[in-house]
N, C-alpha and C positions, 0 to 999 in steps of 0.2 A: 504494500500500500504506500503510495507516495506521501511525502510530508504534507503537501497541500490538501489532499483528501483527508488525511488523518487530522489535520488541524481543523478542517471544516466539520468533521464528525464530532470532534471535541467541543467545538463552538456550539453546535446544535445541542449537544448533551448538557452543556453548562447553562445555556440560555433557556432551555425548555424545562418547565416545572416537572418535578418527579411524577411518575405515573401514580394514580391512586392505589392505595393498599387494599387488597381484597383478602378476606378471611379464608384460611385453608389453602389447599393446593392450587397452584397456578401453572400455566404453560400448556404446551401442546399435549393433547391427549385425544386419541381417536374417539369419535362420536358415532352413535348409531346412524345408519343411512336409511332414509325412508324408502319405501318400495319404488317410488317414482325415480329415485336416484340410483338404483342398482343396475348392474350389467344385465344385458338382454341374453336370453338363452339362444345360442347360435348352433346348437347341436344338429339342426336340420336346415342347413343353409339353402337359399334360393340360387346363389351363384358361388362358385369357387374360382378364385384367381390362381392360376398355375396348375401344372400337371405333375407335381412332385419334384420338380427341379428348380434351381435358382433361375436358370435362363428362361423358364416359362412364365415367370412372374414379371410382367412388363408394364410400363406406363399405359400402353394402349389397352391392355387387359383391365387395368384398374379403371380407366376412364369409361370403358364400355360397361363394366359391371355397375358402376355408380349411375350411369345413365339409365340402365335397365331397372335399377332399384331392387328392393327386397333385402334379405339378410345375406351379407357377403363375408366369406371367410377366405383363407389363403392356404394353398398347398405348394409350398416352395422348397420343400425338403426340411430336414431336421435342424438345420443351422439358421442363425439369424440372417436376414436378408435385407438389403437396402434397395428399394426401387426408385430409380431416378425418374422423376416425373417430367416428361417432355411436354405435357399439356395439363391444364387445370381440369380436375375431375368435377363435373357439374351435375347437380341433382336436377332431375326433371320434375316440374311442379305438380304433375298429376301422379307422382309416386306417393303411395301412402306412407311408406316407411323405408328408410335407407339405413341399415346397420352395417358398419364397417368394423370387423373384428380381426385385429392383427395377431391374435393368439400369443402376444408377448414376444414375437419373433420378427415382426415386420416394421421397417421404417419407410415412410414415404418422404422423399427428399426433393425439395423444390430447386436444389442446386443454386440457391441465391438468386434465381431468375424469375420465378413465377409463384403465384398463389397455388396452394395444393388442393383445397376443397372449396366449393362455392354452392350456395343455395340462396335464391332470391325469388320469393313468391310473386314479386311485383315486376320481375323481368320477363317481358313477353317473349323473349327469345327462348326461354326455358319452359314454354307452354303457359298460356294464360288460362287460369281456371276459375277465377271469381273476381267480381268488382270490389270485393272486400279483401284484397290480397294481403293487407297488413295484418289481418286477424284470422286467416284460415288455419284450420287445425293441422293440416298436413302440408308438406312432408314432415315426418318426424325423423330427424337426423341423429343417429347415435354413433359416436366414435369411441371404441373401447379396445384396451390391450394393444395400443398402437403408438408408434412414435412418429411425430411429424417434425421434420427438421429443415431448416434453411429455406422455408417459404418466404416469398417476397412479393408484397402487393404494391411496391413503389410504382407510382404513376397510374394505378388502377383507381380512377376517381368516380366510377359509376356508383351512384347511391352513396357518395361520400368517401369511398375507398376504405383502406385499412383491412385488417385481417390477413396477415401474411400467410398463415397456415389455413385458417378457416374464416370464411365470411358467410354470415347467415342473416337473412331478413325474412321474417314470417315463419310459420310452422312452429316446430319445437327443436331444441338442441339439448343433447346430453353428452357429456364427456366423462368417461370412466376409465381409471387405471391407464392413463395415457401420458406421454411425455412430449414436451414441446421444447425444441432446442434451436437457438440461434435464428429465430424468425424475425422478419423485418417488414416495416411499411414506411411510408414517407417520413423523412426526418424532420420536416418543418410543416407548420400549418396549424390553425386553431381548431379545425373540425375533423381531423383525421386521427385515427387511433387504433390500437390493438395489434401489436406486432405479431402475436400468435392468433388471437380470436377477436373478431368484431361482430357484434350482434345488434340488429335493429329490428325490434318488434318480436314478440312471442305471442302465440295464441292465447287470448283471454288474459293477457298479462301474467301468465304462469311463469315461474322462474326457469331460467336456463340453469342446468346442473353441471357442476364440475366436482368430481368425486375421485379421491385417491390419485390425483394427477400432479405432474411436476412441470414447472415453467422456468426455464433458465436462458439467460443470454439474449432476451428479446430487446429490440431497439425500434422505437417509433416516436413520432412527434409527441403523442400522448398514449398512455397505457402501454407500457413495455411488455405486458402479457395480455390482459383483457381490456376491452373497451366496449361501451354500448351507449345508446341513447334511449331512455325510457324503458329499460329492461331490468327486471329483477333477477338476482343471482342467488343461488344456494351453492356455496363453495365449502366442501367438507373434506377433511383429512388430506389436504394438498400442500404443495410446497412452491413458493415463489422466491427465487434467488437470482440476484445479479441481472435484473431487468432494468431498463433505463428509458425514461421519457426525454427525448433529445431536442424537442422544440424550444423556442425562446420567444417570450412575449405574452404567454397565457392566452385566455379566450374570454372576451374578444381581444384580439391582438393589440398590444400597446403600439402607439405611433412609432413607426420606424423599425418594427420588428416583424418577423414572419408569422409569429404566433405559435402556440403550443407549449409543451414542456411540462405537463402535469400528469400525475399518476404513474410513478415509476413502475409499479406492478399492475395496478387496477385503476381505470379511469371510467367513472360512471356519471352520466349527465342526463337531464330530462326533468320530468315532474314527479308523478307518483310512482315510485319504484322502491325496492328494498334490497339490501345486501345482508345475507346471513353467512358469516364467516366463522367456521368452527373446526376445531381439530387441525389447524393449519399454521404453518410456519411461513412468515413473510420477512425475509432477511436480506440486507445488503442490496436493496433496490435503490434507485435514485431518480430524482426529477430536477431538471434545471429550474423549474418554477415551483408548483405546489404539490404536496402529497407524495413524498418519496415512496411510500407504501401504497396509499389509497387516496384518490381524489374523488370526492362524492359531492355533487352539487344538484340538489333538487330545486329547480327554479321557482316553483310555487310553494316550496317548503313543506311538502307533504311526505317526502321520502324518509325512510327509516333505515337504521343500520344496527346490526347486532354482532358482537364478537364474543365467542365462547371458546374456552379451552384452546386458546391460540397464543402464539408468540409473534409479535411484530417488533423487530429490533434492528438497529443500525441502518435504518432507511433514511437516506439523506434528502431533505427538502431544501434545495438551495435558495428558493425564493420565499415561501410562506407555508405555514401549517397552522392548525387550530391549537390554541394554547391548551396544554394538558393532555393532548393526544399526539404524541411523537410520531412523525411520519404520516400523519393523516390531515387532510384538509376536508372539513365537513360543513355543509350547509343543508339542514333538513328540518323535519318536524320537531325534533327534540334531540338532545345530546345522545350520541350512540350508547347503547347498552353494552357494557363491557364486564364480563364475569369470568372468573377463574383464568384470567389471561395476563400476559406480560406485555407491556408497551414500554419501549425505551429507545 
């Protein structure tokens, strides 16, 4: 760690009031996962990518399987395999469900050149199914037991861009036991975010789930891991380490700046939404502006945030954060509920 970064961390620690004291045990502890957040049974898949060999598991096969929809598994041999994605895999909007299960052996790699997965119920190119595209119940996209690495959505500005590994608008999203490594989106700008995942709208405002998953090394203007507008999240038993919000000038952008720089790990904006963060470690993330760990702004002050059995530490907010909540910038209905957790 450089002396400059160490000095900045020490300055934040000295200037920020100590976290409140909670009775009893504190810190990361796994929490129960509700049925809606659990992995899907894929023992009877609709599609299988591969024919038992590494060479048979190709980008084209993944793209084709995702377009056809249903439950997708892989047969690439007994060893871990990395599939270099030559094209973004896109969900067709009249699919009811798309489940992608890597079995803990498969990495989809964007090569630093392209987004990996895309779902947008308001994109007519992916089939137009309803005039209420923002609130349709399907497709339900589930990503489980999979690694998504080096996705890059830089320059992809349709519907605001962002989401280097996964972009979702409409339907539902669930991520279980998955790893996101080194994903990217635009480095500057006030309205772009989500190096790994960007979500706009979920059916009936139900939450997007992230369960038992890891996010490392993401870089984006806002939200070095997750970003959304008006979307609730349930994040359970997960890890966010070393992600960074790289923009400068916040949102709206200050005069003479390109904007962005908030939410080192998580950037959430909109009106009525909620964040439930439990059993989770958020560590050594950073933001050039606000919320080295979490940036949460409910514009109409109806949003709520709850932190349980989690540790948020050493998350550097170079611009601003909420007093008494190290690494967090929060505007909502009431102060976040923090129980059995460590914030420092």
